[in-house]
MDTraj code that builds the backbone (N, CA, C; nanometers):
import mdtraj as md
import numpy as np

residues = "MET HIS THR TRP ALA PHE SER HIS SER ASN ASP VAL PHE TYR PHE GLN ASP VAL ASP GLU VAL ASN GLY ILE LYS VAL PRO PHE THR ILE GLY ILE GLN ILE PRO SER GLN LEU GLN PRO MET VAL SER LEU GLY ASN LYS GLU THR VAL SER MET ASP ALA THR PHE ASN THR ASN ASP VAL LYS PHE HIS LEU PHE THR LEU MET VAL PHE ASP ALA HIS HIS ILE GLY MET SER ILE THR TRP ILE ILE ARG SER CYS GLN THR CYS ASN ASP LEU VAL LYS".split()
xyz = np.array([
    [-1.4489, 1.1433, 0.9751],
    [-1.3910, 1.0300, 0.9138],
    [-1.2455, 0.9895, 0.9636],
    [-1.1750, 1.1360, 0.9819],
    [-1.0328, 1.1210, 1.0709],
    [-1.0428, 1.0370, 1.1564],
    [-1.1476, 1.0954, 1.2527],
    [-1.1400, 0.9812, 1.3858],
    [-1.2071, 0.8697, 1.3807],
    [-1.2960, 0.8283, 1.2754],
    [-1.3204, 0.6842, 1.2560],
    [-1.1730, 0.6033, 1.1984],
    [-1.0907, 0.6619, 1.1085],
    [-1.0018, 0.5928, 1.0276],
    [-0.8864, 0.5615, 1.1495],
    [-0.8737, 0.6360, 1.2512],
    [-0.7969, 0.6182, 1.3505],
    [-0.8355, 0.5357, 1.4714],
    [-0.9671, 0.5231, 1.4532],
    [-1.0230, 0.4207, 1.5740],
    [-1.0226, 0.3021, 1.5012],
    [-1.0228, 0.2775, 1.3637],
    [-1.0257, 0.1682, 1.3029],
    [-0.8926, 0.1265, 1.2521],
    [-0.7675, 0.1874, 1.3012],
    [-0.6653, 0.1674, 1.2429],
    [-0.5934, 0.0091, 1.1873],
    [-0.6495, -0.1025, 1.2340],
    [-0.6275, -0.2363, 1.2123],
    [-0.6815, -0.2649, 1.0781],
    [-0.8081, -0.1693, 1.0444],
    [-0.8849, -0.2283, 0.9193],
    [-0.8407, -0.1303, 0.7839],
    [-0.7790, 0.0079, 0.8344],
    [-0.7368, 0.1044, 0.7405],
    [-0.6067, 0.1129, 0.6775],
    [-0.5771, 0.0818, 0.5709],
    [-0.4279, 0.0599, 0.5392],
    [-0.3758, 0.2092, 0.4655],
    [-0.4505, 0.3073, 0.4160],
    [-0.4237, 0.4234, 0.3805],
    [-0.5270, 0.5253, 0.4021],
    [-0.4564, 0.6479, 0.4648],
    [-0.5876, 0.7551, 0.4450],
    [-0.5065, 0.8813, 0.4432],
    [-0.5856, 0.9662, 0.3715],
    [-0.5315, 1.0846, 0.3338],
    [-0.6443, 1.1690, 0.3264],
    [-0.6497, 1.2984, 0.4093],
    [-0.7623, 1.4053, 0.4222],
    [-0.7172, 1.4766, 0.3168],
    [-0.8379, 1.5616, 0.2779],
    [-0.8396, 1.6637, 0.1920],
    [-0.7268, 1.7510, 0.2271],
    [-0.6590, 1.7815, 0.1186],
    [-0.5273, 1.8782, 0.1655],
    [-0.5040, 1.9518, 0.0279],
    [-0.4068, 2.0679, 0.0527],
    [-0.3600, 2.1371, -0.0642],
    [-0.2199, 2.1462, -0.0167],
    [-0.1357, 2.0921, -0.1809],
    [0.0112, 2.0770, -0.1456],
    [0.0538, 2.1861, -0.2794],
    [0.1222, 2.2589, -0.2410],
    [0.1614, 2.3789, -0.3434],
    [0.0632, 2.3927, -0.4573],
    [-0.0575, 2.4436, -0.4044],
    [-0.1664, 2.4869, -0.4531],
    [-0.2386, 2.3969, -0.5631],
    [-0.2275, 2.2539, -0.5403],
    [-0.2725, 2.1363, -0.5653],
    [-0.3727, 2.0645, -0.4949],
    [-0.4813, 2.0622, -0.5358],
    [-0.5621, 2.0062, -0.4498],
    [-0.5554, 1.8459, -0.4340],
    [-0.5051, 1.7965, -0.2951],
    [-0.5410, 1.6527, -0.2560],
    [-0.6407, 1.5912, -0.2295],
    [-0.7002, 1.4849, -0.3024],
    [-0.8084, 1.4512, -0.2540],
    [-0.8287, 1.3507, -0.1502],
    [-0.9384, 1.3496, -0.0741],
    [-0.9826, 1.2600, 0.0251],
    [-0.9685, 1.0850, -0.0310],
    [-0.8979, 1.0138, 0.0447],
    [-0.8700, 0.8818, 0.0347],
    [-0.8541, 0.7908, 0.1548],
    [-0.9155, 0.6998, 0.1556],
    [-0.9365, 0.5845, 0.2548],
    [-0.9290, 0.4525, 0.2015],
    [-0.8430, 0.3657, 0.2410],
    [-0.8120, 0.2363, 0.1917],
    [-0.8498, 0.1573, 0.3034],
    [-0.9658, 0.0583, 0.2948],
    [-1.0063, -0.0339, 0.4093],
    [-0.9878, -0.1846, 0.3507],
    [-0.9249, -0.2633, 0.4387],
    [-0.9395, -0.4017, 0.4361],
    [-0.9548, -0.4477, 0.5555],
    [-1.0508, -0.5212, 0.5799],
    [-1.1072, -0.6172, 0.6751],
    [-1.0092, -0.7391, 0.6939],
    [-1.0261, -0.7950, 0.8132],
    [-0.9127, -0.9554, 0.8259],
    [-0.9653, -1.0504, 0.7324],
    [-1.0893, -1.0745, 0.7274],
    [-1.1153, -1.1655, 0.6159],
    [-1.0926, -1.1462, 0.4811],
    [-1.0330, -1.0175, 0.4215],
    [-1.0203, -0.9710, 0.2977],
    [-0.8451, -1.0099, 0.2888],
    [-0.7623, -1.0091, 0.3883],
    [-0.6270, -1.0255, 0.3626],
    [-0.5614, -1.1699, 0.3177],
    [-0.6313, -1.2879, 0.3664],
    [-0.6165, -1.4245, 0.3467],
    [-0.6024, -1.4427, 0.1526],
    [-0.7310, -1.4142, 0.1135],
    [-0.7492, -1.4208, -0.0309],
    [-0.6588, -1.3133, -0.0996],
    [-0.6179, -1.2256, -0.0661],
    [-0.5159, -1.1216, -0.1247],
    [-0.3939, -1.1894, -0.1329],
    [-0.3582, -1.2147, -0.0124],
    [-0.2018, -1.3071, -0.0082],
    [-0.2008, -1.4357, -0.0930],
    [-0.3115, -1.5190, -0.1307],
    [-0.3134, -1.6363, -0.1494],
    [-0.3434, -1.6296, -0.3211],
    [-0.4187, -1.5324, -0.3364],
    [-0.4868, -1.5431, -0.4833],
    [-0.4398, -1.4132, -0.5648],
    [-0.3859, -1.2907, -0.4789],
    [-0.3394, -1.1684, -0.5380],
    [-0.2221, -1.1673, -0.6418],
    [-0.1556, -1.2769, -0.6012],
    [-0.0291, -1.2852, -0.6868],
    [-0.0745, -1.3688, -0.8464],
    [-0.1744, -1.4294, -0.8303],
    [-0.2142, -1.4912, -0.9457],
    [-0.2371, -1.4301, -1.0876],
    [-0.3157, -1.4597, -1.1687],
    [-0.3450, -1.4295, -1.2951],
    [-0.4313, -1.3026, -1.3124],
    [-0.5213, -1.2707, -1.2306],
    [-0.5796, -1.1548, -1.2570],
    [-0.6371, -1.1009, -1.1299],
    [-0.6220, -0.9423, -1.1127],
    [-0.6803, -0.8485, -1.0243],
    [-0.7670, -0.7680, -1.1005],
    [-0.8801, -0.7518, -1.0372],
    [-0.9997, -0.6512, -1.0992],
    [-1.0208, -0.5516, -1.0177],
    [-1.0482, -0.4369, -1.0708],
    [-1.0963, -0.3439, -0.9657],
    [-1.2379, -0.2570, -1.0491],
    [-1.3374, -0.2693, -0.9923],
    [-1.4402, -0.1835, -1.0100],
    [-1.4808, -0.0704, -0.9546],
    [-1.5491, 0.0168, -0.9921],
    [-1.5942, 0.1501, -0.9266],
    [-1.7008, 0.2060, -0.9862],
    [-1.7569, 0.2792, -0.8708],
    [-1.8782, 0.3641, -0.9126],
    [-1.8409, 0.4562, -0.9827],
    [-1.9350, 0.5042, -1.0830],
    [-1.9116, 0.6074, -1.1753],
    [-2.0613, 0.6643, -1.2001],
    [-2.0652, 0.7821, -1.1309],
    [-2.1884, 0.8370, -1.1550],
    [-2.3150, 0.7621, -1.1068],
    [-2.3058, 0.6784, -1.0091],
    [-2.4189, 0.5912, -0.9803],
    [-2.4838, 0.6285, -0.8458],
    [-2.4006, 0.7188, -0.7689],
    [-2.4758, 0.7795, -0.6549],
    [-2.4655, 0.9107, -0.6252],
    [-2.5532, 0.9799, -0.5414],
    [-2.5459, 1.1176, -0.5242],
    [-2.4636, 1.1918, -0.4469],
    [-2.3910, 1.1057, -0.3816],
    [-2.2727, 1.1708, -0.2981],
    [-2.1651, 1.1909, -0.3593],
    [-2.0603, 1.2798, -0.3011],
    [-1.9370, 1.3139, -0.3853],
    [-1.8243, 1.2179, -0.3821],
    [-1.8434, 1.0894, -0.3054],
    [-1.7400, 1.0071, -0.2980],
    [-1.7576, 0.8843, -0.3931],
    [-1.6369, 0.8198, -0.4418],
    [-1.6370, 0.6842, -0.5409],
    [-1.5991, 0.5931, -0.4498],
    [-1.6570, 0.4705, -0.4786],
    [-1.6110, 0.3526, -0.4055],
    [-1.5320, 0.2571, -0.5209],
    [-1.4155, 0.2313, -0.4876],
    [-1.3220, 0.1428, -0.5771],
    [-1.3443, -0.0150, -0.5026],
    [-1.3617, -0.1098, -0.5670],
    [-1.3397, -0.2548, -0.5061],
    [-1.2447, -0.3090, -0.5911],
    [-1.1285, -0.3839, -0.5295],
    [-1.0219, -0.4620, -0.5870],
    [-1.0819, -0.5988, -0.5404],
    [-1.0740, -0.6811, -0.6349],
    [-1.1226, -0.8236, -0.6515],
    [-1.0055, -0.9136, -0.7003],
    [-0.9928, -1.0569, -0.6390],
    [-0.9344, -1.1708, -0.6694],
    [-1.0313, -1.2827, -0.7494],
    [-0.9574, -1.3703, -0.8028],
    [-1.0674, -1.4631, -0.8445],
    [-0.9871, -1.6002, -0.7884],
    [-1.0852, -1.7030, -0.7558],
    [-1.0213, -1.8070, -0.7057],
    [-1.0422, -1.9323, -0.8408],
    [-1.0001, -2.0733, -0.8367],
    [-1.0004, -2.1408, -0.9405],
    [-1.1238, -2.1768, -1.0103],
    [-1.2231, -2.1328, -0.9340],
    [-1.3490, -2.1450, -0.9991],
    [-1.4015, -2.0121, -1.0448],
    [-1.3295, -1.9113, -1.0681],
    [-1.3728, -1.7997, -1.1072],
    [-1.4613, -1.7301, -1.0342],
    [-1.4536, -1.7413, -0.9003],
    [-1.5581, -1.6579, -0.8078],
    [-1.4628, -1.5778, -0.7534],
    [-1.5069, -1.4343, -0.7918],
    [-1.4464, -1.3030, -0.7518],
    [-1.4677, -1.2761, -0.5871],
    [-1.3425, -1.2288, -0.5250],
    [-1.3628, -1.1977, -0.3866],
    [-1.3001, -1.0700, -0.3569],
    [-1.3619, -0.9936, -0.2844],
    [-1.3388, -0.8652, -0.2756],
    [-1.2209, -0.8453, -0.1744],
    [-1.1150, -0.8075, -0.2020],
    [-0.9662, -0.7642, -0.1206],
    [-0.9564, -0.6500, -0.0519],
    [-1.0017, -0.5392, -0.1075],
    [-1.0120, -0.4118, -0.0429],
    [-1.0984, -0.3187, -0.1214],
    [-1.1415, -0.2190, -0.0123],
    [-1.2206, -0.0862, -0.0785],
    [-1.1429, 0.0224, -0.0545],
    [-1.1482, 0.1160, -0.1655],
    [-1.1108, 0.2526, -0.1670],
    [-1.2004, 0.3331, -0.1866],
    [-1.2372, 0.4262, -0.0979],
    [-1.3242, 0.5529, -0.0922],
    [-1.2446, 0.6702, -0.1081],
    [-1.2788, 0.7716, -0.2445],
    [-1.2130, 0.8934, -0.2885],
    [-1.3069, 0.9891, -0.2955],
    [-1.2736, 1.0835, -0.3001],
    [-1.3333, 1.2202, -0.3278],
    [-1.3205, 1.2500, -0.4608],
    [-1.2160, 1.1962, -0.5370],
    [-1.2225, 1.2321, -0.6840],
    [-1.1998, 1.1148, -0.7461],
    [-1.2830, 1.0776, -0.8642],
    [-1.2111, 0.9558, -0.9439],
    [-1.1571, 0.9739, -1.0690],
    [-1.1275, 1.1026, -1.0967],
    [-1.0364, 1.1209, -1.2164],
    [-0.9073, 1.1832, -1.1821],
    [-0.8572, 1.1748, -1.0596],
    [-0.7375, 1.2534, -1.0351],
    [-0.6357, 1.1672, -1.1019],
    [-0.5275, 1.2172, -1.1077],
    [-0.3924, 1.1354, -1.1929],
    [-0.3223, 1.0559, -1.0857],
    [-0.3458, 1.0920, -0.9571],
    [-0.2453, 1.0209, -0.8597],
    [-0.3565, 0.9144, -0.8015],
    [-0.4490, 0.8517, -0.8958],
    [-0.5198, 0.7468, -0.8175],
    [-0.4478, 0.6217, -0.8018],
    [-0.3450, 0.5838, -0.8728],
    [-0.2568, 0.4876, -0.8354],
    [-0.1518, 0.5185, -0.7769],
    [-0.1120, 0.4758, -0.6395],
    [0.0100, 0.5246, -0.5612],
    [0.0999, 0.3727, -0.5358],
])
top = md.Topology()
chain = top.add_chain()
for i, resn in enumerate(residues, 1):
    res = top.add_residue(resn, chain, resSeq=i)
    for name in ("N", "CA", "C"):
        top.add_atom(name, md.element.get_by_symbol(name[0]), res)
traj = md.Trajectory(xyz[None], top)
């Protein structure tokens, strides 16, 4: 994953490999935003609603997918970023 993240650095806005700091496990996290997601985030992200959806025990892998969405004037949701993490319940989910 490390190699993929750095070879796609234009689409990866955050990358943290699994680590341990002062005896505390830091989970794997990658934030991905493709170019077509940037414009809706800028134009609609400062409006009324930003929504987050996440997988929770819906897959067999040990990673969790979070999707951030904004809504246009017709209440149609658009994905503005994806975040994949190895831990869904960690206290450091919001950075």
